[in-house]
C-alpha positions as CSV (number, residue, x, y, z in Angstrom):
1,M,70.4,68.8,43.5
2,E,74.1,67.9,44.6
3,Q,74.2,66.3,48.3
4,R,75.8,68.6,50.9
5,V,79.2,67.7,51.9
6,T,79.7,66.3,55.6
7,V,81.7,67.5,58.5
8,S,83.5,63.9,58.1
9,Q,83.9,64.2,54.3
10,I,85.4,67.8,54.8
11,Y,88.0,66.3,57.2
12,K,88.7,62.8,54.8
13,K,92.0,61.5,54.2
14,Y,93.4,61.0,50.9
15,E,96.3,58.3,49.9
16,G,99.7,60.5,50.8
17,H,97.9,63.8,52.1
18,P,97.1,63.5,55.8
19,G,94.0,65.2,55.3
20,K,92.4,68.7,56.5
21,K,92.3,69.0,60.3
22,R,89.8,71.1,62.2
23,Y,92.4,73.0,64.5
24,A,94.3,74.2,61.3
25,V,90.9,75.5,59.2
26,Y,90.0,77.0,62.4
27,L,93.5,79.1,63.5
28,L,93.8,79.8,59.9
29,Q,90.2,81.3,60.0
30,I,91.0,83.1,63.6
31,F,94.2,84.3,62.8
32,G,93.5,85.4,58.9
33,A,90.5,87.3,60.2
34,I,92.6,89.3,62.4
35,Y,95.2,89.8,59.8
36,T,93.0,90.6,56.9
37,R,91.1,93.1,59.1
38,L,94.1,94.8,60.4
39,R,96.0,95.1,57.2
40,F,93.3,95.6,54.8
41,K,90.3,97.2,53.7
42,V,87.9,94.5,52.3
43,K,85.0,94.8,50.1
44,V,83.6,91.3,48.3
45,E,81.4,91.3,45.1
46,G,80.1,87.9,44.2
47,R,80.1,85.9,46.8
48,R,77.0,84.5,45.6
49,N,78.8,83.1,42.4
50,I,80.4,80.5,44.7
51,P,77.8,77.5,44.7
52,Q,77.2,76.2,47.8
53,E,77.6,72.4,46.9
54,G,79.0,70.3,44.6
55,P,82.4,70.0,42.7
56,V,83.8,73.7,42.0
57,L,87.5,74.7,40.8
58,V,88.2,78.5,41.5
59,L,90.4,79.8,39.3
60,A,92.3,82.9,41.6
61,K,94.5,85.8,40.3
62,H,97.5,85.7,41.9
63,V,99.2,89.4,43.1
64,R,100.9,88.7,46.5
65,N,101.1,85.8,49.2
66,S,97.8,87.8,51.2
67,D,95.6,86.5,48.3
68,I,95.3,83.3,50.2
69,P,93.9,84.4,53.4
70,L,91.9,87.1,51.7
71,G,90.2,84.8,49.5
72,L,89.4,81.9,51.9
73,V,88.8,83.7,55.0
74,R,86.8,86.7,53.4
75,G,85.9,85.2,50.3
76,I,84.9,81.4,50.4
77,H,84.4,80.7,53.9
78,P,81.1,82.4,54.1
79,V,79.7,79.6,51.7
80,R,81.8,76.5,52.7
81,W,84.7,75.0,54.1
82,D,85.2,71.9,52.3
83,V,88.1,73.7,50.5
84,W,91.3,72.7,49.2
85,C,94.0,74.6,47.6
86,I,97.3,73.9,45.3
87,M,100.6,75.1,46.7
88,K,104.1,75.1,45.7
89,N,106.1,72.2,46.7
90,T,108.5,74.0,48.3
91,L,106.3,74.9,51.0
92,V,106.6,71.1,52.3
93,G,109.7,71.4,53.4
94,G,109.3,74.3,56.0
95,L,108.6,74.5,59.5
96,A,104.7,74.9,58.8
97,A,104.9,72.1,56.2
98,K,102.2,70.0,58.5
99,F,100.0,73.2,58.9
100,F,99.6,73.9,55.2
101,L,98.7,70.5,54.5
102,H,96.5,70.3,57.1
103,C,94.4,73.5,56.2
104,G,94.0,71.6,52.8
105,G,97.1,72.4,50.7
106,I,98.0,69.9,47.9
107,P,101.6,70.6,47.0
108,V,102.7,70.5,43.5
109,D,105.8,71.5,41.5
110,R,104.6,74.5,39.2
111,K,107.3,74.6,37.2
112,N,106.8,71.0,35.9
113,P,103.3,70.0,36.9
114,E,104.1,66.6,35.7
115,K,106.2,65.5,38.6
116,S,103.5,66.1,40.8
117,K,100.8,63.3,39.3
118,K,99.6,62.1,42.2
119,D,99.4,65.1,43.6
120,L,97.1,66.2,40.7
121,L,95.4,63.1,40.7
122,M,94.1,63.8,44.4
123,A,93.0,67.0,43.9
124,R,90.8,65.4,40.6
125,Q,89.2,62.8,43.1
126,I,88.9,65.6,45.6
127,L,87.0,67.7,43.2
128,Q,85.2,64.4,42.0
129,D,84.1,63.8,45.7
130,G,81.9,67.2,45.7
131,H,84.6,69.5,47.1
132,L,86.1,72.9,46.5
133,V,89.5,73.2,44.6
134,T,91.6,76.5,44.3
135,I,94.2,76.9,42.1
136,F,96.2,80.3,40.5
137,P,96.5,79.5,36.7
138,E,99.4,81.9,36.2
139,Q,101.2,79.8,39.0
140,T,103.3,82.5,40.2
141,H,103.1,86.3,41.3
142,Y,102.2,89.0,39.1
143,K,101.5,92.7,40.4
144,G,99.7,95.1,37.9
145,K,99.6,92.7,35.1
146,M,98.1,89.3,33.7
147,G,100.8,86.4,33.9
148,K,99.7,83.4,31.0
149,G,97.2,80.8,32.1
150,R,99.1,77.7,32.4
151,T,97.1,75.1,30.7
152,P,98.9,71.7,32.2
153,G,97.8,71.5,35.9
154,F,94.2,73.0,34.9
155,R,93.7,70.1,32.2
156,F,94.9,67.5,34.6
157,I,93.1,68.4,37.5
158,L,89.7,68.4,35.4
159,G,90.2,65.3,32.8
160,K,87.2,64.4,31.5
161,P,84.5,64.7,34.4
162,E,81.3,62.6,33.9
163,K,79.4,65.3,35.7
164,A,80.3,69.0,34.6
165,V,82.4,71.2,37.5
166,A,81.3,74.8,38.0
167,V,85.1,76.8,37.4
168,V,84.6,80.1,38.9
169,P,87.0,83.0,38.2
170,F,88.4,85.1,40.9
171,G,90.0,88.8,41.2
172,F,92.2,90.6,43.2
173,D,91.7,94.7,43.0
174,Y,94.5,96.1,45.5
175,I,94.6,100.0,45.9
176,E,97.5,100.9,48.0
177,H,97.8,103.7,50.5
178,K,100.5,105.4,52.8
179,F,101.0,104.3,56.2
180,P,98.7,104.3,58.2
181,R,95.6,103.6,56.0
182,R,94.8,100.2,55.1
183,T,95.4,99.1,51.8
184,E,92.2,98.9,49.9
185,V,91.1,95.6,48.5
186,I,88.2,94.5,46.3
187,L,87.3,90.7,45.9
188,R,85.4,89.9,43.0
189,I,84.1,86.6,42.4
190,G,82.8,85.8,38.8
191,A,80.0,83.6,37.2
192,P,80.4,79.9,37.2
193,T,81.2,78.0,34.1
194,Q,80.3,74.6,33.4
195,F,83.4,72.4,32.5
196,H,82.0,69.0,30.6
197,G,83.9,66.5,29.8
198,E,83.6,67.3,26.2
199,S,85.0,71.0,26.7
200,E,88.3,72.1,25.0
201,P,90.6,73.2,28.0
202,E,92.9,75.3,26.6
203,A,90.1,77.5,25.0
204,F,88.1,77.2,28.0
205,L,91.1,78.3,30.3
206,H,91.8,81.1,27.7
207,D,88.2,82.7,27.9
208,R,88.2,82.5,32.0
209,M,91.8,84.2,32.1
210,H,89.9,87.2,30.6
211,E,87.6,87.1,33.1
212,I,89.8,86.8,35.6
213,A,92.0,89.9,34.4
214,A,88.6,92.0,34.3
215,L,87.5,91.4,37.6
216,S,91.2,92.2,38.7
217,G,90.9,95.6,36.9
218,L,93.2,94.5,34.1
219,T,93.8,93.0,30.6
220,Y,94.6,89.7,29.5
221,D,96.7,90.3,26.7
222,H,98.2,86.9,25.7
223,E,97.0,85.7,22.3
224,F,95.2,82.1,22.3
225,A,96.6,79.7,19.4
226,A,95.2,76.2,20.4
227,K,92.4,74.4,18.4
228,G,88.7,74.8,19.6
229,K,86.6,77.7,20.7
230,P,86.0,78.8,23.8
231,T,83.0,78.0,25.5
232,R,80.5,80.2,27.3
233,E,77.7,78.5,29.3
234,K,77.0,80.0,32.0
235,T,75.2,78.3,35.2
């Protein structure tokens, strides 16, 4: 059994990053809870699929900016607080840059992840330290359809782990209503699949993208052309 992450480990600093801060995490939780309750009628399915300890990589559908507070505050925080999230590097230069970093944001160049090697290596180290990291494999918003899963960042973060990493698909299904009715959203969290050192990243991600699509009430129509067979070893 994995050892539970301690409070000091949650707020550990990493080279080149200020680390998560309690004030930021608590503010995000408080205001995120208020915002999501006022704006959305939320239903969460499959929260028990998130492992309570050990390294976890969450692959989330990206529909709109509200995915982040919804997924974090209503989906993941009830299970664990050692949560980090890949974010676009353009947010680092804004007024709220420090706050996003203190919440556990890891800035990455979405158009060219290779330029963010240092930050992706940090994300890999965070995983190896037993934390939860969230990425959006589509790398941008796709409303009402699925974008293609991008392999470079996914492959780089996971590397070839000595110990298996649980990879969890996370879907968002929005149902819009006219004001004053709140928008309905169903957060669906799928069963974890173990990524091993010998797993083939392209095939593995392609399989997970189909799961994300199903959890979001969509279909994944992008073809898989890489070598290797998708793996479906569930925990």
